[in-house]
N, C-alpha and C positions, 0 to 999 in steps of 0.2 A: 587166753584166747586160743592158743594153739590146740589145746585139748578139746575145745568146742568145735573146731573145724576139721581136725585130723581124725580120721576113723581108723579102725584096726587094719584096714587094707592100705593105709598110708597114702590115701588119695588127697586128703586135705593139705593145704600149704598156707603159710603166713608170709606175706610179702610186706615189708615195712620200708618206709621212706622218710627221710629227714634231711634237711640241708646241713644240719650241724653234726659234725663228726662226734662231738661230745655226747650227743643224744644217742647215736648209734652205738658208741662204745659202752655207754651206760646200759643200754638194752642188752647187748651181748653179755655183759657182766651179770646182769640179772638172770638171763636165760641160762648161763653156765651154772648158776647156783640152783636153778629150779626145774630144769628139764634134763632128760637123759640124752646121751650122745645120739641115739637113734632119732629122738624127737628134734634135736638140733638140726638134723639134715633136712627137716621140713620147713625151716625158716630161712628166708633170704632177706637181707637188709641192704638198702641202697642209699647212697648219698645223693639223693635227687629231690627235686620239688614234687609235691604231691600232684601237680598237674601232669606229670609224666607217667602216671600209673598204667595207662594203656600200653606204654612201651615195654613194660617189664612183665606184665601178665601174659602168659602164653595164649595165643589165639585159640578160641574155642573152649577155654577153661570156664566152668560154671562158678562164678564168684558168688558166694553166699553172704558174705559180710564185708563191708568196707567201713572202717572205723577212723574217724577224724578226732584228734585231740588238738584243738586250735589254740593259738596264743603263742607263748614263748616257753622255752625250756626252764623249768624251775631251777633256780640257782645259777642260771646262765645269764647271758647278756639280754636284757629286756628290750634292747633295740632290735634284736633279731626275732621277728615274730611273723606269724601268718598274716596275710593281708586279704581283704575282701576280694580283690580282683582275681588273685590266684586261687583262692578258696572256691570261688564260683566256677572257675575253669576245671578245678579238680572234681567238684560235684557233678559237672556235666560229664566228665570222664567216668566217674563212678556210676552214674545213671546208665551209661552205655554198656558197661561190662557186667553190671549186676544181673544175676539170673532171676527169673520170676520166683517169687517167694523169698527173695533175698532182702537184706536189711542194710541201710546206711545209717550209722550211728555217728552223731556229731556232738562233741562236747565243746561249748563255746564259753570262753571266759570273758564276761562282760565288764569286769572290774579294772581292766588295764587300759592304757591309751589305745584307742582304736578297736577295743573289744566290743563295745556297744554297736559300733557301725558294722563290724563283721557279723554280729548276731542279726542285725536288721537285714543284711544281705542274705544270710542263710535262711532267715524266716521268709523273706520275699521269694527266694528260690523255691522253698517248700510250698508256699501258697500258690505258686504258679504251676505246680505239677497237677495233671488231670486226675480228679478223684476217681475216675473209672479205672485208672491203672495204678494209683498210689494211695497208701494210707500214711498220713503225715501227722505227727503230734509232737508236742514239746512238754518237758517236765521242768517246771520253774518254781523255785521256792518263793512263796508270796511274802514271807517276813524277812527275807534276806535278799534285797534287790541286786547285790553285787555277786551273789553266788553263781557258779557256773550253771548254764542252761543245757539240758540234754534235748537234742532234736533227733527224732527217729523217723526214718523214711522207709517204708516197706513197699516193695514192688509186688503188686498183686499177681497171683497166678490167674491169668485171663483165659 
């Protein structure tokens, strides 16, 4: 993702949030193995709820991509997971900070407890966005009903 948003002028940044320190440590470990020290300077990770994204993104920054990976940490405590209420608040925040032409990508895992309800909430949110300003779609496997669903919300350049 970093290489998609960071350009040669080092303008792009990646801001990551998770409530679980294990998730952040795992992310740093993966980054240390796959990016250069210069690229690492373009990444900031926070132990925060995704509802707080407006607090960490500098004012006036043109956000081109907000990516959500909902559910729980693979291999972690399945009781610690995203919830519909906070996800909807985070989507509202993402909607505000996203630049025209930007994308909100949401992967929703429907196979775990609460996952189907969270998907329904995300889908309802997307359906409520005005079509004059947003293009909203989902990618869902028809022959695997418990497979993750990808929801893409693109803010039109009006």
